[in-house]
N, C-alpha and C positions, 0 to 999 in steps of 0.2 A: 503494499500499500504505499500512498505519498501522501504525505503533508506536505501543506501547506500555511504560510504564514505572512499576513500582511498586516505592519507594523504602521499606524497612522497616526498622525498626531493628536486625537480623542479616543479613538478604538484601536484596538489589534482584533483580528478576526483569521481565524483558524479554519482549516477543511482536511478533512481526510478525504483523498479518492482511493476508491479498487475499480485500476482502470479508468474508465470514460465515468463511471458513476460517483457522485460524489455521496457519501457516507455518512458524513458527520461534519455539522458546522456550527462552530461557537462566536461568542464575542465578549471581549473583557476591556476593561479600560486600559488604555496608554498609561504608563508610570515609567520614568526613569529611574524613579526612588527603589523600586522592584528589585531585586536579585535575582540570578541566576535560579538559586534553590526556591525562591518565592512563585516566581513563574516556573518551575519546573514541579513543584506540589500541587501549583492550580491545573498545569496539562497534564498530568499523572493521572489527577482526579477525573477529569473531563473526557480523559479515554475509557476508563474504568467503568464510568457510567453506561459506556456505548458498547460494553464488553471487550474492549481492547487494548492491548498491551504493547508497549513500547516495543516487542520483538515482531510484532505484527508491522510494525513500518520499515521498510525496506530504502526509501530516498526520502531527503525532505528538500523542499524550494522555499525559498526567504524572497521577500522584500522590504522594505522599508523606507520610510523617512525622517525617522528619529536615531541619526547616527549612534548616538550613544549605546540601543538597545540592539544593535544588529551584535556587536559583541559579547553582550549579557546574553542574547538566543542562541548565539554560537556556543559559548560555553557551554549553555545549558543541554545544548544536542549532543554536543559532545561528551557530556557527562551520564547524561541518563540513556543515551539512545545509541551511543558511541559510533556517531553517523557526521560527517563532516556535511552541512547544510549546503546547498548551490545559491548564492546570493547574488540575488538578479542587478542588474546594472551596467553601463557601458562597460562594451568588450564580450559580454556574453551573449552568445549565438541564441536570438530570440526569434529569426528570420524577420525582424523589421531593421532595416537600414536608418540608421536617426540621420536627417536631413539638418539640424539645427548650425545655428554659426557655431556655437560650442557646445558639443553633445556630453560633454559630463554636466554641463548644467539641470539635465533632463532627469526628474526622478524616477524613482525603479517602479514604483506604481503606476508612472503615466506609461512606463516601455509595457510593465505588461497589460495595462488596459490597451494598447495598441495592438500590439501581437496576440491579444483573445481576441479583440474584437475582427483584426483580420483575418485568422483562423476560422473563427464561426461564419462569418458574413462578407468576407473578401474585402474589395475597396471599390471605388472611394468610399471611405467611411468616416464620420465625426463620433467620437466618444465622449459623453458626459458623465462627470463623474461630481457624486456633490457628497461631499465634507467639511473638514475645518477649512479647506478651501475649495473651492467649485472649478471644476478644470474641462476644459474643452481642447481634443484632441483630436488631429486630422491623420488620416494615415491613408497615402493614394492606392490607384488600383493595383500599381507595381509590388505594395509592399513598404513602400517609404514612408519613415514619421515626418510630417512636414513642420511641426509646430502644433501652436494652437491660442488659447487665450487662460489664462488666471484670473479669477474673482475671488472676493471672501465668501465662505461659504455662509449660510442661512444661517445658522445659528451664530455664525462670528460678526455678521451684519445686526443682529437681532440683542446681542448682547451687549455690542458696542450703544445701539439704542436705549436699552435698558439703564445703562449704567452713565450715560454722559449726559441725560436727559432728566432732569433732576423731576419737573413734574408726569414724566410718563411713567406707567407701572409694567410692571413684567407680565407679559400673558402668553397665554397659553397660544400656540403655534399651531393654529387648527384654519380650515380654509371655512372664510364668511361666504355667508348667502350673495352679499351683494358687495361693488364695488366702490359702493359710495357709503360709508360706516356713519351710522346715526348717531354715536358715542365712543368716547376716545378707545376703548380697548379694540370695536368693531373695524375702526379706522387704523389703526397699527396693523391688527391683522389683514387687512384690506392691504395696507402700503406693504408688508412684509412679504405676503405669500405672493400676492398678483404682483409684486414689486420682482420677486425673483422668477414667477414664470415671463416677467417679461424682456428679465435680464436672457433667462436661457433661450428664448423664442428670438428674442434679436440679435445674438450673437450667432445662434446656429443661422439666422438668415444672411447676416453678413458674410459667415465663413461660405455658405453656401454660392454667395456671388462671385 
């Protein structure tokens, strides 16, 4: 089985594949303060809940945008799985050629997104990934990574509004019934939710031009 890990700024996502089948997936909060043994205890418990053991894992692939945790997880896998993980980054053959001005600037998460999208759907293709940052990536028909756009994530933008506008309350991010809010909470929900829809639709439309 293949264990895959995506270390994001806010969340870390793990999955176990048996061939093409996704057997299990988990999410945990990303924290640079956790040590390898702490992450190891969490991961071993998650595996056991699915009836899996470290001996079931034959290969590990890792990508991340939090550099200190790459070495933490590498230590974890060496200690508990006795496996050296494949760490995705510039120089790793993914089938996607990076045509950026400086290929080393491209995050591993964006490389993986581009490779997966081109493998599944071919090209040209646009990939949108909503996380701490909202990223837009483009891959050509030939499989070249052409670049994209980076915007603040919806929660990142909302948190800035909550903390920097003293008179505005913290609101639940649910889709409002109407774009015109008739109270402060509805108006904020409209601006945040529909504003982000407009952001995504607008950038995708500009890329398509």
